[in-house]
N, C-alpha and C positions, 0 to 999 in steps of 0.2 A: 529269087526275090520279087514280092508283089509291086504293082506301081501304084501309086497314091490311090488311083481310081477304083483299084480291086481292093484295096484296105479298106474304102471308106465304108461307114452305116449303110446299111442298105437305102434304098430309095425313100425318100419322104413320101408317106401318102397324101400331102396338103394337111392344112389347117384341119383343128377339129371343127367338125358340123355344129354350127351355132343353134340354139333352140329356136324352133320356131316362133314367127311373131319378135315383135320389140321387145328388148332387155329388161326396158324397164316393167313390162307385166310381169315379167318373173321375178324380179325384185317385188313388187306387189303381191304376187302371188305367195313368195316364201314369206314374206310378213304375216300374211291371213294366215297361212297354215301353221305357223309360231302362233296366233294368237289363240288357233281352234286347239292347237296341241295343250296350251297351258290350260285351257278351258277343261280339255278331257281329262289331264292329269288332275287337275281340283276334284272333277267328278270322282275319278276314281278313288281318289284319296278320301272322300266323305263317304262313298260307298264302303270302302274297307272298315269304318269305323261304325258302320251302322248297316249292317249287312241286312239284317230282318227286315227294317223299315224299309229299304231300297228294293227288296224282293216283293213286300206285299204290294207297295205302289206302284213297282212295276206290271203286277199282275193287272193294273186296273186300265193299262195303257191297250188301245187298239193296235194290236199288232197287223191283223189284216191291212188296215188303213196304212201303215208303215211299210208293209211289204209292197201295197199297190203303187206307195211314192218312192220306193226304190227301184220297182221297174220301169215308172214314169221316168225317172233322172237318168238311169242307164241308158233307155230309149232315147231320149232325147239326146244324151253325148252322142250315140251312134250317128244318129241324125246330121248333129253337127260335124262328125267325122267325115262322114258322106259329102256335106255340104263342100267342107274344104277340099276335098279329093277331085268333085266335080268341077268348082272353081278353078283349081290349079290345072285342069284340063279344057280350062277355055267352055266350059257347058256352065255358065251364068244362071241360065234360066233354071237348071236342074237344081244347081246351088241353092239358090233360093227356094225352090221347093222344098228340099232338104231342112232350111235352116226354118221352113213355116211351120214344119213336121216338130222341129225341135221345141218351137216357141208352143204350140200347140201340148207338146208333154210337158213342157216346163209349167204352162199354166195350169196343166190338170194338178201339178203337184200343188200350187197355190189351193185351189178350190179343196184338194181331200185334206189338206192342213188345216183349211180355215174351217172344214167342218169338225175336226178334232178340238181345234180350240173353242168352238162354240160349246160344244159338249162339255169339255173341260169348264168353261167358265158358267156353263148355264148350273152347273152341279155346284156352283161357287167355291170351286179351286184357282187360287191365285198362287202369287210368288210366296206368299207368308203362309201357306197351307201347312208345308213341312220341310225339309232339305231335300227331299227328293224332288217334289215339283218346284220348288225353287231353281235347281239345276235344269229340269225337263222344259220348262216352260223358257229359261234364258237361254239354253243351249239352241232348242230348236227355233226360236223366234231370232236369233243370232244367226242362223242360217237361213230362215225364212227371209231376212230381207237380204243376204247374200243373193238368193235365188231371184227376187226380186230387181236386185240390179245386173244380176245376168241374162235376165227376160228383156231390160232395156237396152243392154249392150246387141244382144240376138235380135231384135226389132230392128235396131241400127245397121247391124250387118245384113239384114235381110233387105231394107231398103237400097242400100248400097251395091249389093250383089246384085238386085234385080234391075238396078239402074246400069249396069255393067262397069261400076266403078272398080271391082274386083275381078281378076283374071290373074293367066300367069304371069302378066307385066306388074302386077301390085297384088300381092298376098299377104303384106305385112299387118294390115288390118285385121283381115278375117280368122289368120292364124292366132293375132294375141287374143281376140274374142273367144275363139274356141278354145284355148288354153285355160282362161278364166271359167268358163263353163264347167270345162272337166274339173278344175279345182273344185267347184261346187259340188260337182257330182262324188267326188272323192270323199269329200269330207262326209257327205251322208253316208256313203259305204260305209265309213267307219260309226258315223252316228247312229244309224239304227240297231245294228246288233250290240252296240254299247250300251244305249238306254233303252232300248226295247225288249232284248233278248238276251243277252250274258247274266247268268247269275253266277 
């Protein structure tokens, strides 16, 4: 007969790893993803009921600019991930440099998007032009504002990392900010093919 120790369940591996950063940021991120999800569903529904218009208007978008912006945000997220890694290894100066790279890429996204908006507004396009442009301008501007907020967060992280406030002893803030930035990137990775490419 086995003793109680022999018949017990396998050794517990310890509590499940918590997500990086503050738990509150994850609730905020989930709420933001839900808002974008509803927006995307509404876009898909409207498109299904007017495919010809959406295909025609989609062809007027600058896909090259959209592709450049996709590359910029992916690169920014890579820089931010490297910054978190470096900071966690007590290399705050390196982490700050990586954050600066992420900030530059994010700023580049805003510049490219700004030129896109200027071209559309210069051609007389606005929210009331048609259903496609109502969704295009609303969706991309909603995301544009999230990029601005993300950059404000990255600048704050850069300043504190550069000052040595973040390190192996204190990773909560930088991990929370990085999680938000990755959410902004993820949303664009869905938005770009949905609005610019898919037919």
